[in-house]
N, C-alpha and C positions, 0 to 999 in steps of 0.2 A: 505613546507615538504622533509623531508630529505631522502636520496634514502634508507634507512633501514627501513620506516614506509611502512607498507600495502598500497596499492592501492587499497582502499576502501574509501567508501565516509562514514561521521558523522555518530558513532552509537550511538542508545539512547535505554537505558533499562528501562518498564514500566513495572510497577508492582501493578497493582489494584488488589481490597480485596471486595467479594461477601462473604456476611450471609447466600446466598443458591445458587446454580444452579437452580432454578425449573421455575427462567423468560430466561434459553438460551434457544432462538432460532433460531441461527445461525447468528444476526444481526453483529454482531461483527466480524465474521468468511466473511462476503459478505463484509462489511465495509474495513476490511483489505484487501481485494480480488480487488475487485476496487482501490484503492489507487496502489497494485502492480498491476493491469491492464494498469494504466495509468503511469508506469514509474516510478513514486515516490518515492517509498520504496520499500526494497525487504527485507521478513521476515525470518533470519537465524537463529531461532529459536524459539517458544513456549513449553511455560509448565503450566499446572494449578495443584498448590502448593493446597495439604487440612490435614489443622493439626488438629487430633484425641482428643479429648475430653482429653486422657492419655496425649498429647503434642507430640506424634509421626507426622511425618509432611513423607506422601507421594506425588509424584508428577505423570502427567500422562503425555504424550508425545502429544502434539497441532500438528507436526511438520505435518505428513499425511493431516491437517487438515490447516493450515496456513503458514509452509513455502515453498518457492520455495523447487517443489524434486530433491533431490541427493541421490548419494548413499553409499554419505561416513557418517558416526555412528557420529550425535552431541549431544553435553550434553555442550555449550556452558554456557548457564543460569547457569546452576549445578556449573559450573567451575568460574562464575563470582560469585553467591551466596554462593556459599563454601556449598551447601545442600547436604544434605546425602552421604558426605562423601565425594565428589567432590571439586576439587581446592586444595586440601594443607592446606600449607601455601603460596601459589601462589609464588612459589621457580620455575624460568624460566620465569615469568613472571612478570620482576618488578613492581608498585607499579603506578611509572613516565608514564608507556604504559596505564593502566585503564585509571588513570586519563585523559590523551590525548584523548581518545577514546571514553570514556562515561561519564565524565564528573565527576563521581564519583574517590576518593580514592578506593582503594580496601578496606580499615577498613569500610570504611562506605558500601560500597556493601554489606558483610558479613553480615553488620544487619539489610538487609532488610526483611528477614525473620522472626526477631522478629515482625516482623509487623502484620504477620499473628496469631492473640487469634488462642484458642482451639475451636475447630466445625468451624472454616475457611474456606473459599477459597481464591486463589487467582492464578488470569491469571497472567504470565508472558510473558514478547514481547519482543524478540531482534531483534530492525528494522537498517536495512540501508538507511540513503538520500541518495537515488541515485543523483537526482536534487542537491543536495545541494554536490555532487561529483562531479558533472558534471561540476556545478558552480567555484567551487576550482579549475577545471584543465582551466579555459578557464580564469581564476585573474589568475594562474600561470602562463600561455601563456601571458597576458597581462603586469608581470613584478612585478603581485602585489604579498601580502603575507600573512597568518593569522596574525592580534591580539589580538583577543581574539573573546567567541562567548559564548551562552549561551543560556540555559529561564529563564525570567523575574519572578520572585516570585511574589505571587499575592502582595505582602507590594510595589516593585519596581513598579508593574501594576497600583497604585493606583497614579500614581505622575502624567503620562500621560493617566489617564483611561478616562478622561472628552473627551480628545481631541479624543482618539481613537474611542471611543463612537459614536461622533458629525460624521466621517467620517463612519464607517462602516454603520452607518447610512443614511449616502449621499450617500455611496455605491450600499446600499438597493435601495435606490430612483431608482437609476440609471437602477437597472439592472430589476424593476420592470418595467420599460418604455419601455428596450429594450426587456424585454418578450412580453409586450404586441405588440408591433412592428414584432415581431419575428413570436404571433402566428396571427396578421393577414398576414404576406405575406404568411403562410404558407395557410389558408383560402384560399388566392386571387389565389396560384398554384392549390390548389387541384379543385376547381372551375371552375379553365382554363385546368384540366386536364381531368376532367369530361366531356367537350365540345365534346376532342378528340375520335378518337375512336383506341385508338396504339393499337399492336401487343402485346401477353403475350414479346415475344421477345424484344419487344420496353421497354416492362412495367420495366420487369428484366434488360436490361442495363440502363435504366434510374434511379434504383435505385442503380445497382453498381455504378456507376459514380456520385454517390449521397455518397458512403460508400467511394470510394474515396479521394476526395474532403474532405471528411471531414478529412482524417487520412493527407493525402497532410497539411493542413491548421492545422494541429495540436489537434482539436478539439477532435479526436477520437484517439487513438492508435494502432498501428496493431497489439498488442496481443488484443484487443477487436473486432476488425473488426469480427470474427466471430462469435460472438453472436451477434453481428448486422444483419448479415447476418440471419443466423437463425431468427433473430425477422422480419425480411422482409417476409422469410418465413411464420413463425406462421398469418403476416399481409396480406396474400395472393399478393404482389406485385414480392417475385420470385418463381417462381415455382420448388419444391424440387428435381423433378430431374433435373433441368438445375444443381443446387449446386451439387447434387450428381457426374453430371458428370463434377462437373467442378474440386469436388476435387478428383476423381479418374485422370484426368489430372493432377492436381498439383502434386499428390503425385507420378504420374510414371517422371514428370519431375525434381521430387526431390529425383527419385530413393529409395523412398520408398515401402511398399508395403500396401497394403489394410488390415485393421484391419478381 
């Protein structure tokens, strides 16, 4: 990466078409939230486009629901696609820069909105692959350089499809076996715990230690820790009063005022 390149992970723009929005129930937003919470991706911009029967293209800002919070106005997707007067002719944004970051030539990006037919909807999401950015930094520190990258087309996938399918099936079998062992271990731990008479404080300490171990070993990322603790409160493993006291203490340590 040259000194002039932005220090961001690889960017990907995804445009998904829908004939109707009747089945929108928040599942897509939750899945993107999980990926963001695990530190895998960051949503930089998100838009919902709709083309009327007369051909007019309108857009709805989905950033409050999907994107990382920011005070800066953001219409990156509109600029990339040249939608609704945004983007101009690409002046100030060389086509080579777009190709390097998104894998699209500028003229290809500008043709994407043509795929939205009259009456149809399209959700467009611009994401930064944080995991790939971190991996790239490690590769650079080891003296490596990127020679090529890109998603395989369905035609290319067919060349190695059987091999990939066989490996996926083997990994699925291993995951099932590990899940069975994990379930058996949980059952054994529950029986062991039921035999004792731990206090509320002991149970809370044990649950907190479990969350800490999951974070430290990478099974749970720190942005997800609060949700995990909330789940433990709901399950009755941690007292709500103790969590509220911990929140107050944390806010005091960080110099924040309680909401």
